[in-house]
C-alpha positions in Angstrom: -32.0 -25.2 -11.7 -29.0 -23.0 -12.6 -27.0 -21.1 -10.0 -24.0 -18.9 -10.2 -21.3 -20.1 -7.8 -18.7 -17.6 -6.7 -15.1 -18.9 -6.3 -13.4 -15.6 -6.8 -14.0 -12.4 -8.7 -12.6 -13.9 -11.9 -14.3 -17.3 -11.4 -18.1 -17.3 -11.2 -19.4 -20.5 -12.6 -22.9 -21.5 -13.8 -23.7 -24.8 -12.1 -26.7 -27.1 -11.8 -28.5 -27.7 -8.5 -31.9 -29.1 -7.6 -34.5 -26.5 -6.7 -34.8 -26.2 -2.9 -37.9 -27.8 -1.5 -40.4 -25.7 0.5 -41.4 -26.1 4.1 -44.4 -24.7 5.8 -44.4 -20.9 5.8 -41.9 -20.6 3.0 -42.1 -19.3 -0.6 -40.2 -20.0 -3.8 -39.3 -17.0 -5.9 -38.2 -17.0 -9.5 -35.4 -14.5 -9.8 -36.2 -11.6 -12.3 -33.5 -9.2 -11.3 -30.6 -9.3 -8.9 -28.1 -6.5 -8.4 -24.3 -7.1 -8.0 -23.3 -5.3 -4.9 -19.9 -3.8 -4.3 -19.5 -6.2 -1.4 -20.0 -9.1 -3.8 -16.7 -8.2 -5.5 -14.9 -7.4 -2.2 -12.8 -10.5 -2.7 -10.9 -10.3 0.6 -14.2 -10.5 2.4 -16.0 -13.0 0.1 -13.2 -15.5 -0.5 -13.3 -16.7 3.1 -16.7 -18.5 2.4 -16.2 -19.4 -1.2 -17.5 -21.3 -3.1 -21.0 -20.0 -2.5 -23.9 -18.5 -4.2 -24.0 -14.7 -3.7 -26.7 -12.1 -4.5 -28.8 -10.2 -2.0 -30.5 -7.5 -4.1 -33.2 -9.7 -5.5 -36.7 -9.2 -6.9 -38.8 -11.8 -8.6 -42.1 -13.5 -9.0 -43.5 -16.1 -6.6 -43.4 -19.5 -8.2 -44.8 -21.5 -5.3 -46.0 -21.1 -1.7 -45.7 -23.5 1.2 -48.5 -24.4 3.5 -49.8 -21.7 5.8 -48.7 -18.8 3.6 -51.7 -16.4 3.4 -50.0 -13.1 2.8 -48.7 -14.0 -0.6 -49.8 -16.1 -3.6 -48.3 -17.6 -6.7 -47.6 -15.0 -9.3 -47.0 -12.1 -6.9 -44.2 -9.7 -7.8 -42.0 -9.2 -4.8 -38.8 -7.8 -3.4 -37.2 -10.0 -0.8 -34.7 -8.9 1.9 -32.1 -11.5 2.7 -31.5 -10.2 6.2 -34.3 -9.8 8.7 -34.3 -9.2 12.5 -36.1 -11.3 15.1 -37.9 -8.3 16.7 -37.5 -10.1 20.1 -33.9 -9.7 21.3 -32.6 -6.8 23.3 -31.1 -5.1 20.2 -34.4 -5.2 18.3 -36.4 -4.0 21.4 -34.0 -1.0 21.5 -34.5 -0.3 17.8 -31.0 -1.5 16.9 -32.3 -4.1 14.4 -29.1 -4.4 12.3 -27.3 -5.6 15.5 -29.7 -8.5 15.8 -27.9 -11.9 15.6 -30.8 -13.3 13.5 -30.3 -10.6 10.9 -26.7 -11.4 10.6 -27.2 -15.2 10.6 -30.2 -15.5 8.3 -30.3 -15.5 4.5 -32.4 -16.9 1.7 -31.4 -20.1 -0.1 -29.1 -20.5 -2.0 -28.7 -16.8 -2.9 -30.0 -14.2 -5.3 -27.9 -15.4 -8.2 -30.0 -18.4 -8.8 -33.0 -19.3 -11.0 -35.1 -20.0 -7.9 -34.7 -18.9 -4.3 -36.3 -20.4 -1.3 -37.4 -17.7 1.2 -37.4 -18.9 4.8 -40.5 -18.3 7.0 -38.9 -15.4 8.9 -38.0 -13.7 5.7 -41.5 -14.2 4.4 -42.9 -12.6 7.5 -40.6 -9.6 7.8 -38.6 -9.3 4.5 -40.9 -9.9 1.6 -42.7 -6.9 0.0 -45.2 -6.7 -2.8 -43.9 -4.5 -5.6 -45.8 -1.4 -6.7 -47.6 -2.2 -10.0 -45.4 0.3 -12.0 -42.1 -0.7 -10.5 -39.8 -2.8 -12.7 -37.9 -5.7 -11.3 -34.6 -4.0 -12.2 -35.6 -0.9 -10.3 -36.6 -3.1 -7.4 -33.1 -4.5 -7.3 -32.0 -1.0 -6.1 -34.2 -1.2 -2.9 -31.7 -3.0 -0.7 -28.7 -0.8 -1.4 -30.9 2.3 -0.9 -32.2 0.9 2.3 -28.7 0.5 3.6 -28.0 4.1 2.8 -31.1 5.2 4.5 -30.0 3.3 7.6 -26.6 4.9 7.5 -27.8 8.5 7.3 -30.3 7.8 10.1 -27.4 6.7 12.3 -25.6 10.0 11.8 -28.8 12.0 11.9 -27.9 14.1 8.9 -29.8 17.4 9.0 -30.8 20.3 6.8 -28.1 22.9 6.4 -25.2 20.5 7.4 -22.3 19.9 5.1 -21.3 16.3 4.2 -18.3 15.0 2.5 -18.9 11.7 0.6 -15.7 9.8 -0.2 -16.3 7.4 -3.1 -18.9 8.1 -5.8 -19.7 4.5 -6.8 -23.3 3.3 -6.4 -23.3 3.7 -2.6 -21.8 7.2 -2.8 -24.3 8.3 -5.4 -27.2 7.0 -3.3 -25.8 8.9 -0.3 -25.5 12.0 -2.4 -29.2 11.9 -3.4 -30.4 11.1 0.1 -28.3 13.9 1.6 -29.7 16.4 -0.9 -33.2 15.2 0.0 -32.4 16.0 3.6 -31.2 19.5 2.7 -27.4 19.0 3.2 -24.6 20.6 1.2 -22.8 17.8 -0.5 -19.1 17.5 -1.5 -18.0 14.3 -3.2 -14.7 12.7 -4.2 -13.6 9.8 -6.3 -10.6 8.8 -8.4 -12.7 8.0 -11.4 -13.7 11.0 -13.6 -16.7 9.1 -14.9 -18.0 8.7 -11.4 -17.2 12.3 -10.5 -19.3 13.4 -13.5 -22.1 11.2 -12.2 -21.7 12.6 -8.6 -22.4 16.1 -10.0 -25.2 14.8 -12.2 -26.9 13.2 -9.1 -26.8 16.4 -7.1 -23.4 16.9 -5.5 -22.7 20.6 -5.0 -19.0 20.2 -5.4 -16.8 17.3 -6.7 -13.0 16.8 -6.3 -10.7 14.1 -7.7 -9.4 12.2 -4.7 -5.9 12.5 -6.0 -6.0 16.3 -5.7 -8.3 16.6 -2.7 -7.3 18.4 0.5 -9.0 19.8 3.5 -8.1 23.3 2.3 -10.1 22.7 -0.9 -13.0 21.5 1.3 -12.8 24.7 3.3 -12.7 26.8 0.1 -16.2 25.5 -0.9 -17.6 25.1 2.6 -17.4 28.6 4.1 -14.0 28.1 5.6 -15.1 25.0 7.6 -14.5 21.3 7.6 -17.4 19.0 7.1 -20.1 18.3 9.7 -20.3 14.7 8.5 -18.1 12.4 6.4 -19.5 9.3 4.8 -16.8 6.8 3.6 -18.0 4.8 0.6 -14.5 3.6 -0.5 -12.3 1.0 1.1 -8.9 2.6 0.4 -6.4 3.8 3.0 -6.5 7.3 1.6 -10.3 7.4 2.0 -9.7 6.9 5.8 -7.0 9.6 5.9 -9.2 12.1 4.0 -12.2 11.3 6.3 -10.2 12.0 9.5 -8.6 15.2 8.2 -11.9 16.6 6.9 -14.2 16.2 9.8 -15.1 19.3 11.9 -15.4 19.5 15.6 -18.3 17.5 17.0 -18.8 16.0 13.6 -19.4 12.3 12.7 -17.5 10.0 10.4 -19.6 7.2 9.1 -17.9 4.1 7.7 -20.3 2.8 5.1 -17.3 0.9 3.5 -14.2 -0.3 5.3 -10.7 -1.2 4.3 -9.3 -4.7 4.6 -7.1 -3.7 7.6 -7.8 -2.2 11.0 -8.2 1.6 11.2 -5.8 3.7 13.3 -7.8 6.4 15.0 -6.2 9.8 15.9 -7.7 9.5 19.4 -6.2 12.5 21.0 -7.6 14.9 18.4 -11.0 13.1 18.3 -11.2 13.3 22.1 -10.4 17.0 22.3 -12.7 17.9 19.3 -15.4 15.4 20.4 -15.5 13.7 17.0 -17.7 10.7 16.6 -17.2 7.5 14.5 -20.0 5.3 13.4 -20.3 2.2 11.3 -23.3 1.1 9.3 -24.1 -2.5 8.2 -27.2 -3.6 6.4 -30.8 -2.4 6.5 -33.9 -3.3 8.6 -37.4 -3.8 7.2 -38.4 -0.2 8.0 -35.4 1.1 6.0 -36.4 -1.2 3.1 -40.0 0.2 3.2 -38.6 3.8 3.1 -36.3 2.9 0.2 -39.2 1.4 -1.8 -41.3 4.5 -1.2 -38.4 6.8 -2.3 -38.0 4.8 -5.6 -41.8 4.6 -6.2 -42.4 8.3 -5.8 -39.3 9.3 -7.9 -37.3 10.9 -5.1 -34.5 8.5 -6.0 -34.0 7.8 -9.7 -33.2 4.1 -9.6 -33.6 3.7 -13.4 -30.9 6.2 -14.1 -28.4 4.5 -11.9 -28.6 1.1 -13.7 -26.0 1.2 -16.4 -25.7 -2.4 -17.3 -28.1 -5.4 -17.4 -26.4 -8.7 -18.0 -28.1 -12.1 -18.7 -27.7 -14.7 -16.0 -25.5 -16.8 -18.4 -23.0 -14.0 -18.6 -22.8 -13.1 -14.9 -19.0 -13.3 -15.0 -19.1 -10.2 -17.3 -21.2 -8.4 -14.6 -18.6 -9.2 -11.9 -15.9 -7.9 -14.2 -17.7 -4.6 -14.8 -18.3 -4.1 -11.0 -14.8 -5.1 -9.9 -13.1 -3.0 -12.6 -15.3 0.0 -11.6 -14.6 2.0 -14.7 -17.7 3.3 -16.5 -20.4 1.3 -14.7 -22.7 2.1 -11.8 -25.3 -0.5 -10.9 -25.0 -3.8 -12.8 -28.2 -6.0 -12.6 -28.3 -9.7 -13.5 -31.5 -10.7 -15.3 -32.7 -14.2 -16.3 
């Protein structure tokens, strides 16, 4: 079978590998759509384990099932989550599923950018979901990134009537904008890219600012003289961190949905006196995936509108270029 092997952002090679054999409890999925995530092109993060097959936003059709699999059959259309918790450790029992070691250590084989993917037994149990009949494979590739956004906003408990500043209006920022509006929040968004600022407004932001010209005074001008109740950082730049810290109100929460490649210096005295909270969000649990699937199925989140490019598997390097350049693209989906 063909796989796309990541060496760096400018070197993604189509190579041949044997299809992975199945063991009991496993399934083999033929990839029909696999989204390129912003973390896939986060080279400082990915290069450490290169070369490897990336891809974790995958939907496809079951090509084969191992012994003992009763829940699924050959030909089923599915979305498969690459990370699943064990449901037995102390983190899982406390409802903190994304802190589970099994969730961080597990994955499917070899990755979503492959013709066929072996899904381990635990992922079959907890991370494989039948697609609604009218959901396309491409739209299903949006389930995982939306699930991550769901998890992030649950962590900060964003509520109706609150104001939220979303820094970075790429695909993650746009998902957070839509979710925040569904939860009744007032949304202010920033980005350096005018195309993305236009999209932020199109997807529901109440106010948008170019990050080059943004200041906390401008935030106050559109937010009844106040700083933001919550800030969601969806960009890994140093200025994003600075803007987040200067824009958060007393007793507010800054959520780092994206992080820079260096450690963050926290203004601890101010945060102590103003009781400001900092949270980080990584991944999604199965319940978040289920909620994301429902939001896409019922039209609350318009997945179709967020997919700007579909690239054939043979041209996946073009897809990586589109995502890493970040000009006039939102979600790029790889198809067979």
